[in-house]
N, C-alpha and C positions, 0 to 999 in steps of 0.2 A: 300867175307863175310862182312856184314855191321859192322861198328864199333858201340860200345855201349857207350853212355854217361849217367852217373848218375847225377841227379840234386838234390842237397840238398835244401829243402824248395821249392819244386816244385809247391806248391799251391799258392804261392805269385803272385802278378800281373806281376812282371817282369820275374820271373822264369817260370811261366806257358806260357807266350808269347814265351820265348826262346824255351821251350819244343815243342810248336806247330811249330815254325820255323824249328827246327831240324827234326821233323817228316816229314815236307814238303820237306826237302832236302834229305830224304832217310836214315837218321840216326836212329838206334834203341835207344830208351830212356827208362830209369828207373828213379825212383825218390822217395824221402822221404819227409815227412813233419811232424812237431810236432803236427799238428792237428790230424793226424792219430794215434799218441800216445794216444790222448784223445778219439779216436773213432769218430771223427767228419769228415764225408765225405762230403765235400762241393760240390756244383754243378761243380766247376772247376775241382776238383779231379775226380769226376765221369766222366766228359767229357773226361779227359785225359786217364782214364782207358779204356773207350769205344774205344778209338783209338789204343789200344794195349800197352799202357804204364803200366809196372808192378810197383805197388806202395808198399812202405814199411814204417813202422814206422822209425823215425829218430834215430835208435839204431845201425847203422852200418851193419845191416843184408842185405842191398841191394848191398853191395860191395863184389866183388870177383876179382880174378886175371884176369878174362876175360873182365873187364870193361876198356875201353880205357882211360877215364879221368873222374874226379869228378868236377862238376861245383858248385862253391859256390858264395855267395854274401858277402859283407862286414859285414853283420849281423851275419855270422857264426863265432862262437868263437873257439879258438884254441883247446879246449877240446871237441869239438863236436864229437859224436861217429862216424859219417860218415868220418870225417877227420882222426880220429885215425885209422879206419879200412882201409882207403885208404893208409895210411902209412904202415900198416902191409902187404898189398898186393902189394905194389909198384905201386899203381895207382897215376898218377900225378894229381894235383889239379890246376884248372884254375879259374880265376874270370869270373863272368857272362859277363862282358863287353868284355873281350878278346874272349870269345866263340861267342858272338854276332858279333863281328868284323869279325871273321872267316866265319860265316854264310853268311854275306852280302858282302863278299870279292869279289865276281864276278860282283858286280854292282858298278855304280857310286853312291856315298853316299851323301844324304842330311840329316844332323843331326839337330834335334830340341832340344835346351836346354834353360835354364832359370829357374828362381825360381818358377814361377807360369804359368799355362796354357800350359805346354808342351804337355800333352796328347791330349788336345783339338786341338791344332794347328797341331800336327802330324796327327791326324785323319782327320782334314779338308783338309790339304795339300794332304794326300794320296787319299782322295775322289776326290778332284779337278783334280788331275793328272789322276786318273782312268777314270773319266768322260770325259777327253779330250784326251784319247787314249794312255797314257803313259804306262799303265799296270804295275804300280810300285809294288815292294815288300814293305810291310809296317809292321814294328814291333813296337808296341805301348805299353804304360804303362797302358792302359785302354781298355776295350772292346768297340767296335764301333757297333752301331745298324746296323744290316743287314750283319755283317761279320761272324756271328757264324753258318751260314748254318743250320738254324733251330735247333740250340743246339748241332750240331755234331762236331763243332770246337770251339777252343778258339777264341773269337771274337776280340782279340787285334792284330791279325795277318791277313794281306791280302796277299795271295800268288800272285806273279807276275813274269812275264818273261821279263819285259821291262828292259831298260838300267838302270833305277834309283831305288834305295832303299831309303826309308824314315824311320828313326828311331827316337825314343825318347832317348836322351842322358842324362843320370842322372848326375847331378852335386853334389849330396849329399855327395859322397865319392871321388869325383874328378876322378872317373873311366872313364869319358868321354874322357880323354886324350889318351886313347888307340886307338881312332878312327882317321882316316885320311880322313875327309870329303871333298867332292868337293863343297859343299854348306852348309851354316849354317844359321839357324834362332836362334836368342837370343830373347826370349819372353820379358823378363824384369829381374830385379835384385833387391833383397831386403835381409834383414837380416833373415836368416832361419837356414840353417845348419851351417853357419859361417857368419862373419860380412860382411856388404855390400861392404866394400872396397876389401875384399878378394874375394868375389863373382865376382865383376867387373873385378878384375885382372885375375881370372880364365877364365871368358867369353871372355875377350880381347885376351888372349893367344890362346884360342881355335878358335876364329874367324879368326885369322891370317892364319889358314889352309884353309879358304874358297875359296881362289883363285879368289876373286872378287865377288863371288856369296854369298853375305851377306845381310840378312834382320835383322836389329838390332832394336828391339822394345824399347830399352832403350832410343833411340833418338826420338821416336814418341811422338806426342802431341795428344790432343783430337780433333784437327782440322780434318775435314772430317769424324768424327764419329757423329752419331746421334742415338737416341733410335731405335733399330731394324735394323741398317744398317750402311753403310759407303760409301764414294766416293773414287774411285781409277781411276786416269787418266780421271776424268770427268764422269766416268760411275758409276751409282748408283747400289749398292748391297743391297739386303735384307737378313738379317741373320735369319735363322729359329731356333734360340735359344735365350732365354731371357738374358738381361743384357748387359750393355755397355762394360763389360769386354769381352764378347763373340763377340761383334762387333770388338773390337780391335784384338782378336784372329783371326777372319776370315780375317781381313785386312792383317795381317802378312802372313797367308797362301796364300791368293790371290796374294800378291806381289811376293812371292817366286815362285808360279806357273807361273807367267809372266816371271820371270827371267829365268826359265827353258824352256820357249818356248811355254807355253800354250796360245792360242789365247784369247785376252781380252773379245771379245764378247761372248765366250762360257762359261765364268766363272760365271756370275750372275745366269743363269739358272741352272748351275751345283751345285752351292752353295745351291740353293733352294731345291735341292734333297737330301741334307745331312740330315740324320735321327738322328744325335746326338750321344753322348758318354755315355756309361753306367756309372752311379754314378756321372754324372756331371749335376746337376740340373735336374735329370731325374724324370719326373712325373710318379708316380707309379699308382695313382688312387685317390680315395676319401674315407674319413672316416667321416661319419655323416655330409657330406657337405663340410668338410675341405679338401683342396688339400693336397695330400701326396707326398712328394718329397724326393729323396735320393741323397746325394752328398758326394764326397770324401774329402771335404775340411778339412785341418788339420793344417794350419798355419794362422796367423792373416790376411794376405791379402786374402787368399782363403775363409776363413770363413766370412770376411766382405763382399766380393763380393757376395757370396751366400745369406747371410742374408739380405743385403740391396736390392738385386734383388727381393727376395720373399716379402719384405715389400711393394713393389709397387703393388703386386697382393693380399695382405692380409691386408686390412685396419683394421680388428679387431684383428690382432696380428699374429706373428710368434711364434710357439711353437717348439723349436728345442732341440734335444738331441745330445750332443757331447761327444765322448770318446777320450781323448788324446791317441795318438798311441805309446807313449813310455815315460819313465821317463826322459831320457835325453832331448828329444825335449821339453817336458813340462817345465823343469827347464830352458832351454835356452830361451824359448819364453814367459816366465811367464809375464814379464812386458808388452810386446807387446800385448799379449792376453788380459790382464786386461784392458789396455787402449782401445783396440778395442771394447771389449764387453761393457765397460762403455759408449763408444761413440754411439754405434749403437742400443742398446736396447731401445725400446720405452716403455711407461707405459703398453701397451697392450701385450708386448712380454714376453715370458717365456723361459729361458735357463735352461735345465736340464743337469747336469754334471755327467757322469758315472765315475767310477774308471778308472785309467790308464790301458790301455791294456797291460797285462803282458805276454810276450812271453817266459818267463823263462830266464835262463842265470844268469849272475853276475851283472845285472844292479843295480845302486844305487837307492834304493827305498825310499829315504828320503823326496821326494816331492810327493804330491798327489793332486787330483782334488779339495779337500777341501781348499787347500792353495790358489788356484785361486779364488774359491768362496768368500773367506774372503777378497781378494783384490778388488772384484767387488761390493760386497754387501755394501749398504749404499752410493755408489757413482753413482748408476744408477737408473733410474726410473722404469726399468724393474724388473721382478721377476727372482731370481737365486736360484735354488734348487739343492742340491746333492742327487742323487738317487743311491741306492746300487747295482742295477743290471738292466738288460734289462727288466725283468718282471715289475719292479717298474716304469721304464720309460714308458712302454706301458700303464700302468694304468693311469699315470699322463697325457699322451698325449690323450688318449681316453676321459678322463674326461673334457678336454679342447676343444675337436673337435667340430666345428660348422662352418656353412657357413660364409665366410669372413675371415677365418683363414687358415694358412698353417701349416702343420705338417712336419718337416724335420729331417731326420736322417743324422748326420754329422760325418765324421771321416774315417781314413785309417785303414787298416789291419784287423779290427774285422769283420768277416763274419756275425756276428749276427746283425749288423746294417742294411744291406739291407734286411735281413730276417724280421726284425722288420717292416720295411717299407711295405713289402709285406703283413704282417699280418694286419697292420693298414688299408691297402687299401681294404681288404676284408670287412671292415665295411661299405662300400658304402658311 
């Protein structure tokens, strides 16, 4: 009889990927999500349900004595109804990272960590290894174009029977330390979830487990990078994604593929076949001649990379809407965000700030998007507006749409952001 694993917050990017990987391994899965409490059935939740996963509101109703274990993330609070129900039924609770470590336990493990670029590098490395015959299992923090089997699977997981598994290892809660990798990529380090010095210490400690198979992007320079590509061991690579940051991401992936034994001459054509990552400068379509793009950017470095890349393609202005993904992150990154937006906004650019995404719980709500707007206004040549909701943001973006501009939806967690991009793109 198959064991049953219940996942709290199953609609999130990390939890939905774990759910898919568990299904692939033959485990029965159930799950809950706060979005279901609101009646919001996202495409992710519908896809999981179609694969046989029973979904519940996050009210404890999905737990019973027959459940083998409850999987939670660091975002689940002690009074969460699923946790309380698990306690009543004697169901053990495990962290997502520990469950993922169990799923990939039969493989040699390559873990991709760092402050920015983890999902893209994980996807690129998984693609390169797949194209060169490794057949890796890949569990990523973002969906990869072409991995969703025409919408029948969660596209952040590539099933594979090869020796290697590639995973995105999250540093935000230090849960990456449960993994025992045979190879490690550190993309970069900056102040995000904690100070730069603490991040460097964490990545250094984790890298010691790599047994010599380490690619450390913190040591990289812009040498051998150029717009649209890079050089590796004298071989020229063309990157099918815009932005110098994506050239850097691809170089990290190619270097690790070489370390794991992929032939150098096979990698450039393999990279050209990479179709991109969902919500990573993903072009959705056009609205009144303006390019519509969706991106997951949520910290200063990622937002700057996305915005400045789009500026190169939009001489008449970038119109971007951003929703902070939490009160704590906004408070922690406030100064960095203000400095970044002040620096990158041009006179023709418009930044629309939505209210903070509120997932409930006991968060300190004493900071808001208007606080950030006040710090930027008057210091930048661009336009900064606070908008009360998605509908207002859509109205503002449509009114500014024209050829020579880019419309971009930015932010993590909120499923209404990619939905907005899809609606805008119907405007042709």
